[in-house]
C-alpha positions as a Markdown table, in Angstrom:
| # | Residue | x | y | z |
|---|---|---|---|---|
| 1 | Met | -72.2 | -3.5 | 8.8 |
| 2 | Pro | -72.9 | -5.1 | 5.4 |
| 3 | His | -74.6 | -8.5 | 5.3 |
| 4 | Lys | -74.1 | -9.6 | 1.7 |
| 5 | Arg | -70.9 | -11.0 | 0.5 |
| 6 | Ala | -70.4 | -8.4 | -2.3 |
| 7 | Ala | -71.1 | -5.6 | 0.2 |
| 8 | Lys | -68.5 | -7.0 | 2.6 |
| 9 | Arg | -65.9 | -7.2 | -0.2 |
| 10 | Ala | -66.8 | -3.6 | -1.3 |
| 11 | Leu | -66.2 | -2.4 | 2.2 |
| 12 | Arg | -62.8 | -4.1 | 2.5 |
| 13 | Lys | -61.8 | -2.7 | -0.9 |
| 14 | Ser | -62.9 | 0.8 | 0.0 |
| 15 | Gln | -61.0 | 0.7 | 3.3 |
| 16 | Gln | -57.8 | -0.5 | 1.5 |
| 17 | Arg | -58.2 | 2.3 | -1.1 |
| 18 | Arg | -58.8 | 4.9 | 1.7 |
| 19 | Leu | -55.6 | 3.9 | 3.5 |
| 20 | Lys | -53.5 | 3.9 | 0.3 |
| 21 | Asn | -55.0 | 7.3 | -0.8 |
| 22 | Arg | -54.3 | 8.7 | 2.6 |
| 23 | Ser | -50.7 | 7.7 | 2.5 |
| 24 | Glu | -50.3 | 9.0 | -1.1 |
| 25 | Arg | -51.9 | 12.3 | -0.3 |
| 26 | Ser | -49.7 | 12.7 | 2.8 |
| 27 | Ser | -46.5 | 12.1 | 0.9 |
| 28 | Leu | -47.7 | 14.5 | -1.8 |
| 29 | Arg | -48.2 | 17.2 | 0.7 |
| 30 | Thr | -44.7 | 16.5 | 2.1 |
| 31 | Gln | -43.2 | 16.8 | -1.3 |
| 32 | Val | -44.9 | 20.2 | -1.9 |
| 33 | Lys | -43.8 | 21.4 | 1.5 |
| 34 | Asn | -40.2 | 20.4 | 0.8 |
| 35 | Ala | -40.4 | 22.4 | -2.4 |
| 36 | Arg | -41.7 | 25.4 | -0.5 |
| 37 | Val | -39.0 | 25.1 | 2.1 |
| 38 | Ala | -36.3 | 24.9 | -0.6 |
| 39 | Ile | -37.7 | 28.0 | -2.2 |
| 40 | Gln | -37.7 | 29.9 | 1.1 |
| 41 | Ala | -34.2 | 28.8 | 2.0 |
| 42 | Ser | -33.0 | 29.4 | -1.6 |
| 43 | Thr | -31.0 | 26.2 | -1.6 |
| 44 | Gly | -29.3 | 25.0 | -4.8 |
| 45 | Asp | -31.8 | 22.3 | -5.6 |
| 46 | Val | -34.9 | 24.6 | -5.9 |
| 47 | Ala | -35.5 | 23.7 | -9.5 |
| 48 | Glu | -35.2 | 20.0 | -8.9 |
| 49 | Gln | -37.6 | 20.2 | -5.9 |
| 50 | Val | -40.2 | 22.2 | -7.8 |
| 51 | Arg | -39.9 | 19.8 | -10.8 |
| 52 | Ser | -40.3 | 16.7 | -8.7 |
| 53 | Ala | -43.3 | 18.3 | -6.8 |
| 54 | Ala | -44.9 | 19.2 | -10.1 |
| 55 | Ser | -44.4 | 15.7 | -11.3 |
| 56 | Arg | -46.0 | 14.2 | -8.2 |
| 57 | Leu | -48.9 | 16.6 | -8.5 |
| 58 | Asp | -49.5 | 15.6 | -12.1 |
| 59 | Lys | -49.5 | 11.9 | -11.1 |
| 60 | Ala | -51.9 | 12.5 | -8.2 |
| 61 | Ala | -54.3 | 14.4 | -10.5 |
| 62 | Lys | -54.1 | 11.6 | -13.1 |
| 63 | Lys | -55.0 | 9.0 | -10.4 |
| 64 | Asn | -57.9 | 11.2 | -9.2 |
| 65 | Leu | -56.2 | 11.6 | -5.9 |
| 66 | Ile | -56.6 | 15.4 | -6.1 |
| 67 | His | -58.6 | 17.5 | -8.6 |
| 68 | Pro | -56.7 | 18.4 | -11.7 |
| 69 | Asn | -57.4 | 22.1 | -11.2 |
| 70 | Lys | -55.9 | 21.9 | -7.7 |
| 71 | Ala | -52.8 | 20.3 | -9.1 |
| 72 | Ala | -52.5 | 23.0 | -11.7 |
| 73 | Arg | -53.0 | 25.7 | -9.1 |
| 74 | Leu | -50.3 | 24.3 | -6.8 |
| 75 | Lys | -47.9 | 23.9 | -9.6 |
| 76 | Ser | -48.5 | 27.5 | -10.7 |
| 77 | Arg | -48.0 | 28.8 | -7.2 |
| 78 | Leu | -44.8 | 26.8 | -6.8 |
| 79 | Ala | -43.4 | 28.0 | -10.1 |
| 80 | Arg | -44.3 | 31.6 | -9.4 |
| 81 | Ala | -42.6 | 31.5 | -6.0 |
| 82 | Ala | -39.5 | 29.8 | -7.4 |
| 83 | Asn | -39.3 | 32.5 | -10.2 |
| 84 | Ala | -39.7 | 35.3 | -7.7 |
| 85 | Ala | -37.1 | 33.8 | -5.4 |
| 86 | Ala | -34.7 | 33.4 | -8.3 |
| 87 | Ala | -35.3 | 37.0 | -9.4 |
| 88 | Ala | -34.8 | 38.4 | -5.9 |
| 89 | Lys | -31.6 | 36.3 | -5.3 |
| 90 | Pro | -29.3 | 38.3 | -7.8 |
| 91 | Ala | -30.6 | 41.6 | -6.4 |
| 92 | Gln | -29.5 | 40.6 | -2.9 |
| 93 | Ala | -26.1 | 39.5 | -4.1 |
| 94 | Ser | -25.3 | 42.9 | -5.6 |
């Protein structure tokens, strides 16, 4: 345990940041998961889900919640999966 006043304050702040970051990261993962589920189910709101997930990823990277390269990688994979699902959908309808 810290003994000095500044160290105690730093500990409190780091604990608060940890809880907030944990919550933000969890909701980010949920958003990405929802986009993946929408792509797999080929529901009508795939584009909107992917767009909102990409936006959340960008915001998380900007806040240093995740690494910017990880955000770019996840966005790329979501877009690639959405495009593949969209390309396969008309082929199935024929």
